N, C-alpha and C positions, 0 to 999 in steps of 0.2 A: 567697553566697560573698564578695561585695565587703564586706558589712557585717562579716562575721567577720574578713576581712583588716584592715580599718580599725581595728577594736577591738584586734586582736593588734599592729598597728603601734604604735598609741598606747601600749599597754602596754610594749612594747619600748623606746619612747622614755623613758617614765617610769622603767623600770628602769635604762636607761642613765644618766639624770639622777640617779637615786639613788646610783649608783656614784660620780658626780662631783657634789659638793654644788652646789645651785642657787645659786651665787654666781659671777658671771662674774669670777673672780679669777685665771683663767689666760687672760687676753686673748691674741689673737694678737701684740700688742705693747703696751707700756705707755707712755702719754703722759707726758712730763716736763715740757718747756718747749713750750707750744703757743700761739703768738702769731699766726702768719700763715703763708702757704705757704712763706715763706723761713726763717722762725725756728720750727721745729717738730722738736724733738728727742725721741726715743723710745728706750726700751730694747727691743731685739728678742729678749731672752731672759728666762727667768723670774727669774733672779738678776741684780741690778744690777751685781754684780762679776764676771759671767761673760764679758762682751764689751763692746767700746766702745759707748758711746751713739751713735746715728745720727740723721742727718736722715731724714725720711720716705721719701726716695728710697732709703735704704739706704747712702748715703755716710757714712763715719766722721765724726762731729763730737763728739770726746770731751770729756766732762765727767768729771773725776776726782775722787774723794774718798778721803781717808785720815783715820784717827783714831789718835792716839797715847794710850795708856793706860799711865801710869807709865813713859813712855819707849819702849814697844813699839809699833810701827806695824802698823795692820791696813788693808787695802784694802776699802772697802765700795762703791765706784763706780768703773766703768770696767775695762779689761782690763789684763793684765800689759803693761808698756810694752815695745815692740819697735821695732826699726828695719828698714827694707827696703833691703838692699844690692843694687843692680842687678847681675844676671849676664848676662842677655840684655836689652839695652835696648829699650824701646818708643819709638815715635815721638813720645810725649809729651815726651820729652827729647832724643832723637837720631834724626834721619832714618836710614833704611837702605834698601839695595837689595833687591829680591826679584824672583822670577820667578812670574808669575801667568797664569791663563787664565779666561775666562768660559765656556768649553765644557767639558762633562764630559771629564775626562782618562782616559787608559787605566789598566787595573789596575796597582797597584804605584806610583802617582804619588807616594804618601807615603813611599817608601822610598828610601834613599841611592843605590841603584843606577839609579834611573829616569833616563832621558835626556829632558829636556823639548824638544819640537820642534813644529813646526806652529803650533798656536794659542797656544802659550806666548810670552809677552812678557816683557821686562825693565822694571821700573818702580821707583818710589820709594814708601815707605810714608809715611803710612797710606793704606789703601783705604777709599773711602767714596763716598756719593752726593751729598755736599755739602749735605745737609739740616741744619737749624738743630740738630738733635738730635746731629750729629757732634761729639765732644768736641774734636777737632783737625781743622783744615781738611785735607781729603784731598789727597795729592799724586798719587794715581792715582784717577781717577773710575771709579765702579762703578755701572752702570745696569741690569744684568741680575739675574736672580733668584738666581744662585749665583756664587760665586767660589772658586777654589782657588789657594793660593800656597805657594811653598817658599822657604826662607831658610836659608842655611848660616851658622852662628855658631860662634865659637871660645870654649870654655870652658877657662880656664887652671888652675882649681883646683877639685877636687870636695869640699873640706873645708867642707861646708855644715852649717848648724845646722838650717835647715828650708827646703828650697827649695820655692817655690810660684810658680804662674803668676801674672802680673800683666797683665791683658788688658781690653779693652773689645770687646763683640760686639753686633751688631744685624743679624740675629736669631741663629738657632741656629748654634753653632759646635762644631767638633771639631778637636782639636789632637793631633798626632803628634809624637813625638820619636824620631829614627832609625827610622821605620817602625812604632813601638809607640804605641797609642792611650794618650795621657796625660790626656786631659780631654774630656768631652762635656757641653755645657751643657743639652741638652734644649730644649724649646720655651721661647721668651722671649728677652729682651734686656736689656742694660744700657747706658745712655747715657754711662757713665763707665768709669773704670778701677778694678778691684777685684782682690783676691787670691783664688786658688782652689787647692785642693789637687791635687797631682799623684796620678794612680793609682800604686800600688806599682810596677807594671811600668814605667809611664812614668818614674818616678824612677830605677828600676835601669837604664833605657836611656841615661841621660846618661853621657858619657864625657869624659875629658880630650882636649882638642884639638877638631877639627871635629865639629860635630853638625848634623843636619838638622832644622829646625823646619818642619813642614808643617801647613797650616791650610785648612779648608773652612768656608764660611759660606753660610747661606741667607738671603735677604732677600725674603720674600713680599709685603710691603706698604709698602716705602719706609722711609727713615730708615737705609739700610744703612751699616754700618761694621765694620771688623775690624782689630785690632791686637794682637799677642801678644808677650809678653816673660817673663822669669823673674827672680825676686828671691830673695834669701836673707833669710828672716825671723829676725831675731836678738833675743834677750832683752837688755834694757838692765840693766847692773849699777848697782843703787841703792846700793851701799855697805854695806847692811845687810839682813837678811831682812825681808820684809814678809808678814805673815800674812793669810790671808783672813778677813774678818769673816764670821760664820756668819749668813746670812739666815734669819730665822725667820718672816717673813710679809710679804705685800704686799696692799694694799688699793686698788682703784681706785674713786674716786667721781666725780661730775660734773665737779668743778673741782680735784680734787687726787689725787695718788697718793702713798701712805705706805708706806714699808718700815721693817721693825724688824730690827735686827741684834744679835747678841751679839759684842762685842769683848772677850774675856777676861771680867774680872769686871764689865764695864759694858754696859748695854743702850743702844743708840743707835737713835733714831727719826729717820728721814730723810723729810721731807715737802716734796713739790713741789706748789705752789699757784699756778695762773693764775687771777686773779679775773675770769673772763669772765661778769660779772654784767650781763645785757643791759638791765636797767631803768636803767642809768647808763652811757652810751655814753662819757662822758669817763673813767670807770674802766676799762670793758671794752677800750677801744681803746688803753690805755697798753701799750707794748711791753715788759712787764716781768713776770717771774715770782718768786715768793719760794721760796727753799730753806731750810727750817728744821731745825735739829738739836736734839734733846732727848736728854740723856745722863743716866743714873741708875745708881747703884751697885747691883749685884745680890747682893753678898756681905755687905752690912752695914758694909764698910769704906770709908774715903774713897780716892779715886783721882784722880790728876791727869790731866785730859783736855784734849787739843788736837784741833782739827778743821781739815782742810786741803781746800780746794775750788779746782779749777783748770778753766779753760775754754781750749780749744785755739784757735790761730789759724785752724784749719780751719772754724770757724763763720762766717768772713767771706769765704770764697773758694768758687769753683766747682771749681778744681783745686788740689792740694796744693803745686804748685811756684809758685803765684802769690806775689809778694812782698808782705809785710805790715809794718806798724810799729805798736807799742803806744804808748800815752800815758796820762798820769795826770792827773786833775783832782779837783775836790771840789765837793760840793753841801752843802746845809744838813745837817750831821751825818753826811756820808757821804764815804768815799774811793771814787773812781770810777776804775776801770781801763777802758780801751777799746782795741780792736785793729781795724784795717781795711787794706784794700789801699792800697799806695802810688799805684796808678793811679787809683783812685776814678772809674771810668767809669759814671757815674750812669745807670741804666736802659739800659745799653749791652748787655744780654744778654736774650734771650727764649727760650722753650722749655718743654719738659716736665721732662726729667730734668736739671734744672740748678739751681744754688744761687746765692744773692746774692753778688756780689763788689764792692759799693759799700756806703757807710755803715759802721757801726761796731757790733761786738759789745761788750756791756757786762757788767761784773762789778763790783758795788758792795758795800760793807760798811759798817756803822755804825763811824764813827771812834772808836777806843778805844786805850788804852795796851796792851791785850791783843790787839790786832789788828794784823797785819803783812800788807802787800801787796807783790806782786813781779811784774815782767814779765820773762820770760827763757826760756831753753831748757828744755823740759819736763823732761828728765832731771835738769838741775841744780836746778830748783825742788823736784823730788821728793826728791832726795838731801839737799837742805838741811833739808827738813821731817822726813825720816825720821830723820836724825841729830840735829837740834837742836829740833825743834818749831816752827821759824821759817822764813820765806822771806826771801830776799835778792834785790834788784834786780841784774840784769846790765846791761851795756851794751846799750841798746835800738837797735841798728842794724837797718835793714830786712833781712829774711831771708824764706826760704820759710815759708809758713803752717804746715806741719808742724813747723817748728823753733822755734815761738814759742807761749807760753801765758800767760795771765793767772792769777794765784794769789792766794788769801787764806788766812792762817792765823789761827785764833782760839782763844784760850785760855779754857777754861771754868773753870779753876782747879781747886780740890779738889771733887770731885763725890761726894755721899753718896746716900742713898735719896731725898733731895729733889731732883727733876729740875732740871737747869739747861739753858737754851736759848741758841742763837745762830742768826743768819740772815744770808743774803746775798741780793742781788738780781741775777738774770740777765736780760738784755734785749738789745735791738737797735734802733738808731737808723738807719733806712734813708734819711734825709734827704728823698728824694722816693720815693714808693711806686709810682705807676703813671704812664704817659703816656696822657692822654685826649684823643683827637682833636687830637693835636699839642701839647697843654699838659701839662706835668709837674705833677702833683698831690701835695700833701702828705697824710700820714696825718691822720685826724680829730683825734687828740689834738694835732697840731702845726698845725692850721689857723690859728691865730693866730701871726703871724710872730715875735712876741716870745717865743714859747715855745722853750725850749731842752731839751736832754737833761738837763742838771742840774736845771732846774726840774721836769721830769717825774719824775726819780728822787727828788727831795725830796718831792714829793707821795705818791709810791709808799711811801717810808719813813714819812712821817707817818701814813699810812692803815694801816700794817702790822696792828696789833692789831685795829682795827675790821673790816678786810676779811677777815682770816683767819677771824675769828668769823663774819662774814656769809657767807662761803663754806661754812662748816661748816653753818650753818643751811639754807642754800640746798641743799646736796647732800642733806641729811635730807629736805627737803620734796619735792625732785624725786623721790627714790626712793620716798617714801611715796605721792606722787600717782600715780606710774606703776604702782606695785604694786596700788594700789586700782583702777586702770583696767584692768590686764591681767595682774596676777600678778607674782610675783617674777622669774621669768626674763625677762619683759617689761621690768621695771624695770631689771634688770641690763644689758640690752642699751641701754636709753636712757641710762644714766649712762656706759657705755662709749662711746657714740656722741657725747655732748655736746661735749666739747673738740674732737674731730676734726672735726665738722661746722663749727664756728665758725672754727677755725684754718685752714681751707681757703679763707678769704676775706681780704681787706684792706679796711678801712674808711677812706675818704678823703673829704676835702671836695671837692664838685664845683665846677664853674665858678660856680655861683650860690650857693655855700655850702651846698648840700643834701648829704645823706648818700649816698654811693654805696658800696655793699657788694659788691665785686667778687670773684667766685669764680675759682678756677683748676681746670681739669680735670686733677687729679693722676692721672698715669699713664694718661690716656686720649688726650689730645693736646696738653695744655698751653693750650687755649683760655681766654680770659678772658670772664667774663660770659655763659656759655653758658645759654641759656633751658632746655634740658632737663636741666641740672644744677640750676638754680633751682628747677624744678618738684618734683622729689622731695625736695629738701632744705627745702622751704618749711614744713612742719608745725612744726618747731622754732621757727622765727622768728615764725610766726603766734601761737604761744603766748606767747613771751617778749618779743618786741618787733617788731611788724609794720612799723615804720620800717625795719628791716633788709631786710625782703623788698621793700619799695618801692625801697630802695637797690640791690637786685639787678635789679629790673625797669626802673628809671629809664633805665639806658643804652640799653636796647632801644627804649624809647618815644622818647628823644632822638634816637637814630640814625635812626629814621623820620621824626620831626617835624622834623629839620634838613634833610631833603631829601637827605642822604648815602645813605640806603637808600630806594630808590624803588619796590621790588616790593610787590605788594598783600598781602603776608603778612609775619609777623614774621621778622626775622633770626635766625639760629642763634646768633651770638656777636658780640662787638665786637673780636675780635683775639686775639693770642696773648700770654699773660701774660709781662710786666707791660705791654704795649703795646696799649692799647685804641683802636686807630685804625681800625677797621673789620673786618668779618667776614674771617677767614682760613680757616675751614673750607671744603673744596673742593666742598661740595653742601649745598643748601638742604633744609630739613625743613618744608615749607609748612603742612600740617595740624597737625603736631606742635606747632611753636612757636606759631602763632596760637592753637590751642586751649589751650596751656599759659597764655599771656598773659591770656586772657579768663577762664579759670577762676580763676586767682590774683588777678586783680583783684576777682572776686566774693568770694573767700575773705578778702581784706583787708577788704572792706565788711562781711562777717559778723563778723570779729574786732573791727572798730572800731565796728560798729553805725552806720555811715553809708557813703554812697557817694561821699564827696568826692574821693577819690583817682581813682575812675573818671571823674568829672566832668572833672577836669583833662586827660584823655586820651581824651575820648569820641569825637572825630573819628577818631583812629587805631584805637581799638576797633571802631568802625563799619566802617572799611575791612577790618579782619580778619574780622569776623563775615560781612561780605558775601562774602569769599573762601570761608569754610567753608560758607556756604550754597550756593555754587556748586560747590565741589570737594571738601567734606569727607566728605559721608556714604559715598561708595563710593570710597575713595582710590585714586589712580593708583599705579603701582609707584614707591615711594619709601621713604626712610629714615624711622625714627622714633627715638625716644630709644634704643631697643634696637638701635642701628645696627650693633653688632658681630654681630648675627644676620643681617645683610644686608638687602637691598631685599626688600619684600613689597608686592604689590598686593592690593587688596580686603581690607585688614587690619581684622578685626572690632573689635579693642581700639582701634585708632586711629580707627575710625568713632565708637565711643563718646565719644572725646575731642572729636571735632567736634561731636557732639550736645550734649555737656556744655558746649562753648564757646558754642554757640547759646543754650542754655538760661541760661547765666550771663549773657549779654548781656541777655536778656529780664528776668531777675531784677533786674539792675542798673538797666535803663530804668524799671521800676516804682518802684524806690526814688528815682530821679531825677525822679519825677513824670510820666514818659511812659508812662502806663498803656496806651495803645493799642499803642504800639511793643513794649512789654514782653509784652503778652499775644500779640501776633502771633508773636514769637520763641518764647515758651514753647509756644504751640500747634503751631508748626513742629517744635520739638524733640520733643514728644509723638508727633506723627505719624511722624517719623523713627524714634523708638524702636520703635513698633509695627512699622514696616517692617524695622527691624533684627531684631527677634525672628523675623519670618518668614523673612528671608534667612539668619540665622546659625543657626537651629535645626537641631540634629543629634542627635535622639534624646534621651538623657538629659543633654545638655550643648549648648553653643553652640561653633561651629567657629572655627578659627584665622582663616580667610578666608571670604568670602561664597561662594566657589566650592567650598568644603566638601571638601577632600582627605580621602580616607578615614582615619578615626581621628584627625583633627586637633583640637587644642584649644589654648587658650592662657589664661593668667591675664587676667581682665578687670578689672585694677586700677583703670582709669579710672572704673569705676562708683562708686568710693568717694565721689566728690563729689556724686553724687545723694543719698546718705545724709547726708553731712556738712552740705551746704547747704540740705537739706529741699527739694529741687526736685521730687522725686516725678515724674520723667520716665519712668523705665522701670518696668514692672510688678514688683512685689516678688518674684514667683516667678523672675525672671531670676537675681537673686543667690542665692536659695535653691538653685536647681537647680545653679548653678555651684559653690557651696560643697560640696554633697553630692558632686559629681563630683570636685572637687580632692582631697577626703579619700581617694579611691581611688587617687590618682596620687602620694602622698607617697613620697619617698626618704628614707634615713637622715638626710640633712642638709638636707632642705627639699623644697619643691615645685618642680619644674622650671618654667622660664619658659613653655615651651610644648611642643608635641609634636615639635619638630624636633631638640631636643638634651636632654640631662639636666642642663645647667648651669642656673643660676638668677641672679636678682638679689634679694638679701635685703631690700632696701628695698621692693620690689614685693610680696614675700611678706607683709610687715607690712601693706601697703595692702589686699592681698586678703583677709587674715584680718580687717581691720577691717570689711569688707563684711558679715561673718558676724554674725547677731543673737545666736547662742548663745555665751555665754562659753567653754563647752567646745570648741566649734569654733575660736574664736579661739586658744586656747591650744593646740590640737592642731596648728594650723598654725605657730605661734610656737616651740613647743618645739624643733623640729629646727633652727631658726635659731639659738637659744640654744646648741644642741649644736655647730653649726658654730663659732660664736664661741669656745666653750670648748674645742674639741678639734681644731680645724683644724691640720694640720701646717705650714701656710704661716705662718711667723712674721714677719709684717710688719704695719703699721698696717691695721686692719680693711678687708678687701677686700670690696666689695659684689657681686662677680661671681664665684661659685664653683660647683664641681662638687657636685651633690647626692648622688653615690654615695660619694665618699670624702672630702668636705669640704675639698678642695684649692682654693686660689685659682686662678682662670682668668686673671684680669687685674684691673686697677684696684687702687689702695690709697690710703688716707688721704684719700678723696674726702668732699665736703660732703654727698653724698646720703644718707648714714646719718642725717642729720637727718629723713629720711623715717620713721625708726623711731617718731617722736613723733606719728604720725597718729592712733593710737587715743587718745592723751591729748588731742589736739586735738579730736577728735570729742566726748569727754566734756566738755571745757571749753565747746564750743559748745552743748551740750545739757544 
């Protein structure tokens, strides 16, 4: 019966894929400018002109694009321009009084006739717990699980264009207007302020005069905050109609995303390329992307074409009301526009759902008589281009970020069937990138103090033709290699993951001039240099440049070897991004992180065909392996990388990691000429593996934990290193038995992580699939992951934690761990 179910399931997946062409061209979100965790701009909708472009956190960071064809304007990038007129202010701009309680109130608390008493208090907004994720410092501290508050507001005019809520909530919030439910967020949080539509009944409940705004919020795990207001979202008059260019296609490859539009009688191709070519770190770490336009007549007639590109001041702030100022400079052959905050509090902000507010966003274009540049109010720049095809500078006094843009207009002249092109460069100079144990470090591209923004941009421009061609060739090779390794759906997943995985890091020059490649835990907790984020992301970097994996591991080694970290196991992280001054995560993961560091050191030796890196840190590795020998095999109640699933004692998969860590040490010792030490550790690992088989055996599979709760199971993805590193520690039938069992547990959108829940981690599924020896088993496990990427309703940069029953994101997004998708390609490279 199980065999028949598996066959039917596989067939259903294939039929589903057949309905949706096996090309991951409906990604959850589309990467556009992907440089590092702070400069990471995406399209969250299928059409580039359907919504504003956004930072990976979801905050608007608008890039706007218009094309004029024979004097008629078409919008191909960005949303219709609107303004937000405050109706009910938030504490972001104005403090206000409210009544609140931390005790569950009586029925009708949200209605105007309710009389607060007893536990109700009067305080000032906003309400929060004071965590670094709070967007505004709270005036009323909230330390309980729930809060309820009421606020009376006066609305003088109901002549709205589009009233919407403007709020920040952490976590789940419900909003009532005059006793009528106007909005319910559902599970989740945002660490910033965003607009949300009112329910029809909530909108109807608004009245002229006094209104009651009642709010409840749940904060189960910390980082609590809530503040709610109302704005009128109004369209901006641009002085002339602007048509929508018709998007005809979009294609995502490893280093580029390309759109094609019809703008009346002209075809316009819009290509975003970030040359993340890891064989050349001087190129790959430059904070710049190319945006190339190609126009061509489609009706056989010549047409006058002009293209407009604008970058909002919101690219350089955390909050839209921060004050910015723009400036103009030049590089060799380039006109350079830049914009940054007036405050320039370098490295003054840390956390997860935050954006950079120091340094300068950059927009540069080749200097030419047909190119004009402007710094000004967004609507004024739009109007100028729409009416004349040109942009003009406004007076550039400091103003709020949402009231300033950089703009470039480029005339392509008369366009015929012969294509004509133009390009601009978008980038960011952060001046200093991270703080590393008290010292501010510069980005790798800027490690030489004589390097400047202008010199960097000049090099970017000089290399334009060469790099765009090199990217094209690289993208083709990556996809071909991955397709040969695991099939087309697998290749499509790899190319979708490539930029995301790299751009979740910052490459800096360390104190000794070494490469440090520091990750940010995007939408998990904002930690920097987390070992159990390094571990899943490693395969991509082992393939394309192991120096970057060393750059991820080096901070953990240095932390221990400096004496700042004194525990006998590896640290979890080195801080909260961008401040790498020591672990800030509240709990250790002793077996997890020590095993990770040992395994990855062995993987580097396999990739480089020498153990030189292990030799540099042998004493530290010895300390960690001694810990695993003592406490790793039957782990105590502790967290592992899947910490969202909670503590787990006697974790069978974590035990495999400890065994693999011990085996990796033995393998390395033999490479370093320590034959006796090496054989001792390999022998111990094999003995522990045999013991593991006996303790984890549970009929037709192996259990979640050694105490074998009835029906329990888990993905044993850590087994993959036994195969990749040719260690041969576990009997071959362990992997074979597990794969057979997993194929009976598939859900429509993937294999659950374990028997406790139906959610999963897509990176671990690819690792689990790579354990399989049969290509059809690998593909059968991978196809539902492709289906998730192609059909998920969660339109955000690819999340690695999703529900297998409906394909919805559970948490996490834009994280580097999708670099783990490359593990099958890594296996084939090593073999």
